[in-house]
C-alpha positions in Angstrom: 97.9 171.3 12.7 99.3 167.9 12.2 99.1 166.1 15.4 100.5 162.8 14.4 104.0 162.0 15.6 105.9 158.7 16.2 106.1 157.2 19.5 110.1 158.4 19.4 109.1 161.8 18.7 106.6 161.8 21.4 109.1 160.6 24.2 111.7 163.0 23.0 109.5 165.5 24.6 109.9 164.1 28.0 112.9 165.4 30.0 114.6 164.5 33.3 112.7 165.8 36.2 109.3 166.4 34.5 106.1 165.5 36.2 103.8 163.2 34.2 100.3 162.1 34.4 100.0 158.3 33.0 96.4 157.0 32.4 95.5 153.5 33.2 94.2 151.3 36.0 96.4 148.2 36.7 97.9 148.6 33.2 94.3 148.4 31.6 94.1 151.9 29.7 97.7 152.4 30.1 99.6 153.9 26.9 102.2 150.6 26.9 104.1 151.6 23.8 104.9 155.0 25.1 106.0 153.7 28.5 108.2 151.1 26.6 109.6 153.9 24.9 110.2 155.8 28.0 112.0 152.9 29.5 114.2 152.7 26.5 115.1 156.5 26.9 116.5 156.4 30.3 114.9 159.6 31.1 115.1 159.8 34.9 113.9 161.5 38.1 110.2 161.6 37.0 107.5 162.4 39.0 104.5 160.2 38.2 100.6 160.9 39.0 98.8 157.9 38.5 96.0 155.7 39.8 98.6 152.8 40.7 102.3 151.6 39.8 100.9 148.5 38.1 102.8 145.4 38.2 106.9 145.0 38.0 106.7 143.7 34.5 104.3 145.9 32.8 102.5 149.5 32.5 103.8 151.9 34.7 105.6 149.4 36.9 108.4 149.1 34.3 109.3 152.8 35.0 109.6 151.7 38.6 111.4 148.7 38.1 113.9 150.6 35.9 114.4 153.3 38.6 113.5 156.1 36.5 110.7 157.7 39.1 111.6 159.5 42.1 108.1 160.3 43.4 104.5 158.9 42.7 101.2 160.6 43.5 99.2 157.3 43.7 96.0 155.7 45.2 97.7 152.2 45.6 100.9 150.2 45.3 100.1 146.8 46.6 100.5 145.0 43.1 104.1 146.1 42.6 106.6 144.8 45.2 109.3 147.0 43.4 107.4 150.1 44.4 107.1 148.8 48.1 110.9 147.9 48.3 112.0 151.3 46.9 109.6 152.9 49.3 111.2 151.0 52.2 114.7 151.8 51.1 113.7 155.6 51.0 114.8 155.8 47.2 111.1 156.5 46.0 108.7 158.9 47.6 105.1 158.0 47.6 102.4 160.4 48.1 99.1 158.5 48.7 95.8 159.8 47.8 92.3 158.0 48.0 91.1 157.1 44.6 88.2 159.4 44.6 90.2 162.1 46.0 93.2 161.5 43.4 90.6 161.6 40.3 89.1 165.0 42.0 92.7 166.5 42.5 93.3 165.8 38.7 89.8 167.2 37.6 90.5 170.4 39.8 93.9 170.9 38.2 92.2 170.7 34.7 89.4 172.8 35.8 91.5 175.6 37.3 90.1 175.2 40.8 92.1 176.1 43.8 91.1 172.8 45.7 88.4 171.0 47.3 87.0 169.9 50.5 86.3 166.1 51.6 85.7 164.2 54.6 87.9 161.3 53.1 91.2 160.7 55.0 90.2 162.6 58.3 91.9 160.9 61.3 94.5 159.2 58.9 98.1 159.7 57.5 96.3 161.3 54.5 95.4 164.1 56.7 98.9 164.8 57.9 99.9 168.5 57.2 96.9 169.4 55.4 94.4 172.2 56.3 91.0 171.3 57.6 87.7 173.4 57.6 84.7 173.1 59.4 81.4 173.9 57.5 77.9 173.4 59.0 79.7 171.7 62.0 81.3 169.1 59.9 85.2 168.8 59.4 86.8 168.5 55.8 90.3 168.2 54.5 91.4 170.9 52.0 92.8 168.8 49.1 94.9 170.6 46.6 94.9 170.4 42.6 97.6 168.5 40.7 98.9 169.3 37.1 101.4 167.7 35.0 104.1 168.8 32.4 103.0 165.9 30.1 100.0 163.6 30.1 100.5 160.4 28.4 97.2 158.6 27.6 95.8 155.5 25.9 92.7 155.4 23.8 90.9 153.0 21.5 90.4 155.3 18.7 91.8 158.6 17.8 90.8 160.7 14.8 93.5 162.9 13.0 92.1 166.0 14.7 92.8 164.4 18.1 89.2 163.5 19.1 89.5 160.3 21.4 87.1 157.5 22.1 87.7 154.6 24.6 86.5 151.0 25.0 85.0 149.9 28.2 87.1 150.8 31.2 90.1 151.6 29.4 88.5 155.1 29.9 89.2 155.2 33.7 91.7 158.3 34.1 92.6 159.1 30.7 89.8 161.6 30.1 90.3 163.9 33.2 94.2 163.7 32.7 93.8 165.1 29.4 92.5 168.4 30.9 95.3 168.7 33.5 98.5 168.8 31.8 100.7 171.4 29.7 101.2 168.9 26.8 98.8 165.8 26.0 100.0 162.7 24.0 97.6 160.1 23.1 98.4 156.4 22.2 95.7 155.1 20.1 95.2 151.4 19.0 93.8 152.9 15.8 94.0 156.3 13.9 91.0 157.1 11.9 90.0 160.1 9.6 88.5 163.1 11.2 84.7 162.6 11.1 84.9 159.2 11.5 83.8 159.2 15.2 80.1 160.0 15.9 80.0 162.9 18.5 78.5 160.7 21.3 81.5 158.6 20.9 84.0 161.3 21.6 84.9 161.3 25.3 88.1 163.5 24.8 87.7 166.6 22.6 90.5 167.4 20.3 91.1 170.7 21.9 92.9 168.8 24.9 95.1 166.8 22.8 98.3 168.0 21.3 99.9 164.6 19.8 98.8 161.4 18.6 101.4 159.0 18.7 101.9 156.0 16.4 
């Protein structure tokens, strides 16, 4: 199977109302060319699962600024005033999830788990409306998994089979998000021949990657 597609072909797969996972941490490790094309496409009413909404002028923040997102599931929004403004105006729904909890919710979605128990968030707004359980005398929140229609990921290197490698902290959420979406599209800095990556360099196996966008 040929996994190579253009950026425009990749974004054509995103439809109004879809749920997207987008990798990155404050725009580091974010698929910026895919996001730029998504902004240009005008697709709307998206739900985005991400660590943060970046900055107003780059990364995921561009989707917020362009008002293409109806909901985000996110660990923080403090670096993007447009996210805060839209939340206060009631035009953008925010579901806060502590960063470690968010990562585990994504991992659970990828692993097919029904959820997990954590003490994080007890006694805060995070616990509102959630089930709790007491185990060995200690209370825990039941956190549910998340999945997406499409994951848009960044990587440093991709071989033509779809094996991915990351440089430094660009790895962040990208590998776990690759496991938790129905369709996975990776944007690499460089595409190399299959076999060009050493086994220990591969952080996301080709089995998880549907397309490589160039």
